[in-house]
N, C-alpha and C positions, 0 to 999 in steps of 0.2 A: 465324390459320387457326382455325376453329371446328369443333369436331367433338367426337366422344367420346374421342378420343387427347388432344386439346388442350383442356382446360378454360379458360374464359373467366375472365381474371383482372378482380377488381374494381378493383385497384389499377393506377395507372401506373407505380410502381416495382416493383422486384424484392420478393418477398415476405419476403426476410431483411432488407431495409431498412425494411420497412413501419412506421412509428411511431419510428424511430431519430431521436433527437435529440443532437446534440453537446452536452457539458456546459458548456465553456466554449470559449473562441476562442484559448488558449494554444497553443503548439507542442507536438507531440509529444514531441520532445526538447529539452534544455536547449542554450543555446548551448556551454557547456562539453564536454556530450556530443558534440556535433556536431564540435567544434575537436579533440577527442581521437580522433575516429573519423576525421577527415580525415588527422592525423598518423599514425595506425597504417596507412592505406590508402598514404601517401605512402612511408613506410619500408617498406612490404611491395613495393610496385611498386621501388624502388631496390634491395632486395634481391633481385630478380629480374633486374633488368636489369644491376646492376652487375658481377657476375662475368663477363657475357658482353663489355661493354665491357673489362674489364682484360684479359680473355683475348686478345681481338682486337687489344688494343694490345701485349700481349707477344709475338705470333706476328708482327706487323708489325716489332715492333723487331729481333726476331732474324733475320727474313728480310732486312731491310735490312742488319744487319751483316754477314751471310754473302754477300750480293750485293755490298755496296761492298769486301768483302775480296777478291773475285774481280776487280772492276773495277781495285782499285790492283795487285793482282797481274799483270794485263794491262797496265795503262799505264805502271806505275813500279814494275818488278820490286825496285828499289834501296831504295824506301820501306822507312822503320822500321815503319809501322803504317797501320791505316785508321780512319777516323772516320765513322759514319754519324749524320745530325743532321736531325731533322723542323724545317722552318722553314716558315712561313706565307707569308712574302715573300723566297722563296730565288729564285737566277737562273733556275731551271726552273720558277718558280712554286710553289703550295703543295704540298709532299710532303717526302719523304726526299731529303737531298742528301748525296752521298759526297765525302770529302775524303782526302787523304793526310797522314800525320802528318810534317812534316818537324821535323828537330832545330833546325837553323839557318836554314832557307830559309822556315819558318813552313808553314801549312796550304795547300794549293792544292786548288780544286775539281776532281774527276774527271767526275763523273756526277750527273744527276738522275734519280733512281728511280721518282718519282711517288708518288701517295697509297698504292697498295696494291704494295709491292715484290715482285717474283718473280725468276725464275733471269734473269741476266743475258744479253743477246743481244750476245755479244762478236763482234766481226768476227774472221774467220780471218785468220791471218798468213801471210803468203807467206815460204817459206823464204830467198828472195832478200833479203826485208828485214832479216835478222837481221844 
């Protein structure tokens, strides 16, 4: 656009870059500086992500223990305890598995609680079954 508000430029380049010649072809930062910057960025990202992952695992573990305790109390009230384990190749697929702790009979599987354990959906008992 040519006019009194838009002066005509004599250069194809921007006026700030007119006459700029790079001094040499070497990179702006050395390899060592780039490597240090990459390490600092990776450590920073890990410091941001790791607390969330640890908190999520802690919450899932405590929820699995509580759900397993309720399942064992429902399925086998005479059991001495319960044990929640995370297994990749368990009977119910990957996720939390609930086991009763047996003194002499060994551990027996009670329920598969999935990847994200929640409150157990226990079936209601009939008074006639007791």
